[in-house]
C-alpha positions in Angstrom: 28.4 58.5 47.6 28.4 55.0 48.2 28.8 52.0 45.6 27.8 48.2 46.3 28.5 47.5 42.6 31.2 45.6 41.7 32.7 47.8 38.9 36.2 49.3 38.2 36.6 53.5 38.1 39.2 55.5 36.2 40.1 58.6 38.1 42.0 60.3 35.6 42.4 56.4 34.6 41.4 55.8 38.3 40.1 52.5 38.0 36.8 50.9 39.8 36.1 47.3 38.9 32.3 45.6 39.3 30.8 42.4 38.8 26.9 44.3 37.8 26.3 43.8 34.2 25.7 47.2 32.6 22.4 46.9 31.5 21.6 46.1 35.3 37.0 56.3 91.1 40.2 55.3 93.2 40.7 55.6 96.9 43.4 54.8 99.5 43.6 52.7 102.8 45.0 53.7 105.9 47.3 51.8 107.7 49.9 49.0 106.9 48.4 48.7 102.4 49.0 52.7 102.3 52.6 52.3 100.5 51.2 49.8 97.9 48.6 51.6 96.9 50.6 54.4 96.9 52.5 52.8 94.5 50.0 50.8 92.1 48.5 55.2 91.9 52.3 55.9 91.0 52.1 53.2 88.2 49.0 54.5 87.1 49.8 57.7 86.9 53.3 56.6 84.5 50.8 54.5 82.3 48.7 57.5 82.0 51.0 59.9 81.2 52.6 57.4 79.0 49.4 57.0 76.9 49.2 60.9 76.8 53.0 60.8 76.0 52.2 58.5 73.0 49.2 60.0 71.3 51.5 63.5 71.2 54.1 62.1 68.6 51.6 60.4 66.6 49.8 64.1 66.5 53.5 66.2 66.2 54.7 63.2 63.1 51.1 64.5 62.0 52.2 67.7 61.0 51.3 67.7 57.4 47.9 65.7 57.8 50.1 62.2 56.7 46.9 60.2 58.7 43.6 60.7 59.0 42.2 57.6 62.1 38.7 57.1 63.0 39.1 54.4 65.8 36.6 52.4 67.2 36.7 50.8 70.7 34.3 47.7 72.0 35.8 47.0 76.3 38.7 48.4 77.5 40.6 50.7 75.2 38.8 54.5 75.7 42.0 55.5 77.2 43.2 56.6 73.5 40.0 58.9 71.7 40.6 60.3 75.4 44.4 61.5 75.2 44.1 62.1 71.7 41.7 64.4 72.1 43.3 66.2 75.1 46.3 67.1 72.3 46.4 70.3 71.0 45.9 70.0 66.8 44.5 66.2 67.2 41.9 67.4 64.8 44.2 66.3 62.1 45.1 63.2 62.7 41.8 61.9 64.8 38.6 62.1 62.9 36.2 60.6 65.0 36.3 58.2 68.4 33.9 55.5 69.3 33.7 53.0 72.1 30.7 50.7 72.0 30.6 49.1 75.1 27.3 47.8 75.3 26.9 44.5 73.2 24.0 46.3 71.2 25.4 49.4 70.9 28.4 47.0 69.3 26.1 45.2 66.9 24.5 48.0 65.8 27.9 49.9 65.2 29.1 47.2 62.3 25.1 46.3 61.3 26.0 42.6 61.8 24.7 40.2 64.6 27.6 38.5 66.8 27.7 35.3 69.3 31.3 36.3 70.2 32.1 39.7 71.3 36.2 39.3 72.3 37.4 38.3 69.1 40.0 39.1 65.8 37.2 38.8 63.9 35.0 41.2 65.7 38.1 43.8 65.7 38.4 43.5 62.5 34.9 44.3 61.6 35.3 46.9 63.8 38.2 48.3 61.7 36.5 47.9 58.0 33.9 50.0 59.6 35.8 53.0 61.4 37.7 52.9 58.0 34.8 53.3 56.1 33.2 56.0 57.9 36.9 57.8 57.5 36.3 57.1 54.0 32.9 59.1 53.6 33.9 61.6 55.4 36.8 62.9 53.2 35.8 64.3 49.6 39.6 64.4 48.3 40.6 60.8 46.7 44.2 61.9 48.6 42.8 62.2 51.4 40.8 58.8 51.4 44.0 57.0 50.1 45.3 59.0 54.0 42.5 56.8 55.7 42.9 54.5 58.6 40.1 52.6 60.9 41.5 50.7 63.8 39.3 48.6 65.8 39.8 47.5 69.5 37.6 44.3 70.7 39.1 43.5 74.7 37.5 41.4 78.0 39.0 43.5 80.9 39.6 41.9 84.5 36.4 41.6 86.5 35.2 40.1 89.5 34.3 37.4 87.9 37.1 34.8 88.7 38.9 32.8 86.7 38.4 35.4 83.3 41.4 36.2 80.9 41.9 39.7 79.9 42.7 40.1 76.7 42.7 42.7 73.4 42.7 42.1 69.5 43.7 45.1 67.6 43.3 46.0 64.1 44.6 49.2 62.5 43.4 49.0 58.5 44.5 52.0 55.8 42.6 52.4 52.7 45.3 51.0 51.0 44.9 48.1 52.4 48.0 47.6 54.3 47.2 46.1 58.1 48.8 45.7 61.1 47.1 43.1 64.3 47.8 41.9 67.5 46.9 40.1 70.0 47.7 40.7 74.2 46.5 38.0 76.6 47.5 40.1 80.7 48.8 38.3 83.0 45.8 37.1 85.7 46.5 39.5 88.8 49.1 41.5 87.6 46.9 44.9 86.9 44.0 46.5 87.8 40.8 47.5 85.2 42.3 50.7 85.3 45.7 49.2 84.2 44.4 47.5 81.9 42.9 50.0 80.0 45.4 52.1 79.5 47.3 49.1 78.4 45.4 48.6 75.4 44.7 52.0 75.2 48.4 52.7 74.2 48.3 49.9 72.1 45.7 51.1 70.4 47.6 54.3 69.9 50.9 52.9 68.6 48.9 50.4 65.8 48.3 53.9 64.3 52.5 54.0 64.2 52.5 50.5 62.9 50.6 50.6 60.4 51.5 53.8 58.9 55.6 53.2 58.9 57.4 51.3 56.3 59.5 49.5 59.0 58.1 47.2 60.7 59.4 46.9 64.6 58.2 45.8 67.5 56.1 47.5 70.3 58.0 48.1 73.7 55.5 48.7 76.2 55.1 47.6 79.6 54.5 43.7 79.2 54.9 41.3 82.2 56.6 38.4 81.5 53.5 36.5 81.8 51.6 38.1 79.1 51.6 36.9 75.5 51.5 39.1 72.3 51.9 38.6 68.8 51.2 41.2 66.3 51.2 40.8 62.3 51.8 42.4 59.3 50.1 42.7 55.8 51.3 44.6 53.5 49.6 46.4 50.4 49.2 45.1 47.3 52.0 46.0 45.2 51.5 48.6 42.3 52.4 46.8 39.4 50.0 43.7 40.6 46.9 45.9 41.8 44.5 45.9 38.6 45.3 42.0 38.4 44.8 41.4 42.3 41.8 43.7 42.1 40.3 42.2 39.0 40.7 39.1 40.6 38.8 39.5 43.9 36.1 41.1 41.9 35.7 38.3 39.8 36.0 35.9 42.8 33.1 37.3 44.5 35.8 38.2 47.4 34.3 42.3 46.9 31.7 44.1 44.4 34.4 46.9 43.7 37.7 48.1 43.9 39.1 51.4 43.0 42.6 52.1 41.0 44.3 55.2 41.9 47.0 56.2 39.3 50.6 57.3 40.1 52.9 59.2 38.2 55.0 55.6 36.9 51.6 55.0 35.8 51.0 52.4 38.0 48.0 51.8 40.5 47.1 52.3 44.4 44.3 50.3 44.7 41.6 50.9 47.0 39.2 48.2 48.1 37.0 50.2 50.2 35.1 51.6 48.0 33.5 55.1 49.0 33.1 58.0 46.1 33.5 61.5 46.9 30.3 63.0 46.6 28.8 64.3 43.6 31.7 62.6 41.0 30.8 62.3 37.4 31.5 58.5 36.9 31.9 57.3 32.9 31.3 53.8 32.1 32.2 52.2 29.3 34.4 49.3 27.7 37.6 51.5 27.1 38.9 48.6 24.6 41.3 50.3 24.2 40.9 53.5 26.4 41.2 56.6 23.7 41.8 60.6 23.8 38.1 60.6 22.9 37.3 59.5 26.6 39.1 62.1 28.2 37.6 65.2 26.1 34.1 63.5 26.8 35.1 63.2 30.5 36.1 67.1 30.5 33.1 67.8 28.5 30.8 66.5 31.6 33.4 68.5 34.3 33.0 72.0 32.3 29.1 71.2 32.1 29.1 72.0 35.8 32.3 74.1 36.3 29.6 77.0 37.2 27.6 74.9 39.2 30.2 73.0 41.4 33.5 72.6 42.5 35.8 70.8 40.6 34.1 66.8 40.0 36.4 63.7 40.2 35.9 61.5 37.0 35.6 57.8 37.4 36.0 55.7 34.4 34.3 52.8 35.4 34.5 49.4 33.7 32.0 46.5 34.5 33.7 42.9 34.4 30.6 41.4 33.9 27.9 42.0 31.2 24.9 41.1 30.2 26.2 39.7 26.7 29.3 39.2 26.8 31.2 37.0 28.5 33.4 38.3 31.7 36.5 40.2 31.7 39.9 38.2 32.9 42.7 39.9 35.1 44.7 40.0 31.9 42.3 41.9 29.4 41.6 44.4 33.0 45.3 45.2 33.4 45.6 45.8 29.6 43.4 48.5 29.7 44.5 50.2 32.7 47.9 50.2 32.0 47.4 51.1 28.0 
């Protein structure tokens, strides 16, 4: 169930913020150049092996199902999806891989028209859409926190002279952590296949980058003339999660935020709201939250226990009310932490 409301929910004090008022084929020449072509073929084979090795490492290191990934490719980089799919056990990591090669296919995937098809913005839109799709595939809130959306937008070498091969990649995790990078490839140094393999490996490396707490430099087969940039954006610290989430809703930056409780009485913000199917939603002002709210929620769950599996309960707090002033971030934080 995907909600487009500006609300706040508490799942066992999961917080969901909202602003809606509650009333409402390779070939080879024979001759002198044969040795050159053989050399390129060897390089291509090495790069293919490299992509496969990265994919294998990701799957093997994900033995506890710590990450669940949807990948969306526009242009080059599809080798990342095929490499992952070729590894036994890849279903523990890869939920979906999509290559939106045609422009209409790309616009249909992100559900909006575009003027520029290769940009950081397009990669971000692909990442956000892929993340939303991954969230829909998991009903467990704890599994949703493991979800990652990867978006890659690129233009590869072609017959037209003067075109610069480039790629934008964005990886977004459900808690808001993000990794982004840009690669401009030196002209005339690689074949189209080699460029695709390089971008594919970069797509896979982005999974490692967005999940690792230690930022590291991506070590790929870059040429001296290549231009590479990367950026890490951390998730909101748990102690600030409620305040920042409320501010984003109040400013209209997002329509809703879910806050998942942690054992230390802080929250993890999930800015991409896709509630599990058959969730129970308990709206209220929660001023203050008390044991009666929990008892009513448990009674609602009990009413469905013979019909459904264990249903998650969200306590919904609307930040906007038709008859009262909007709640400020401090008030929301105070209620959430009581």
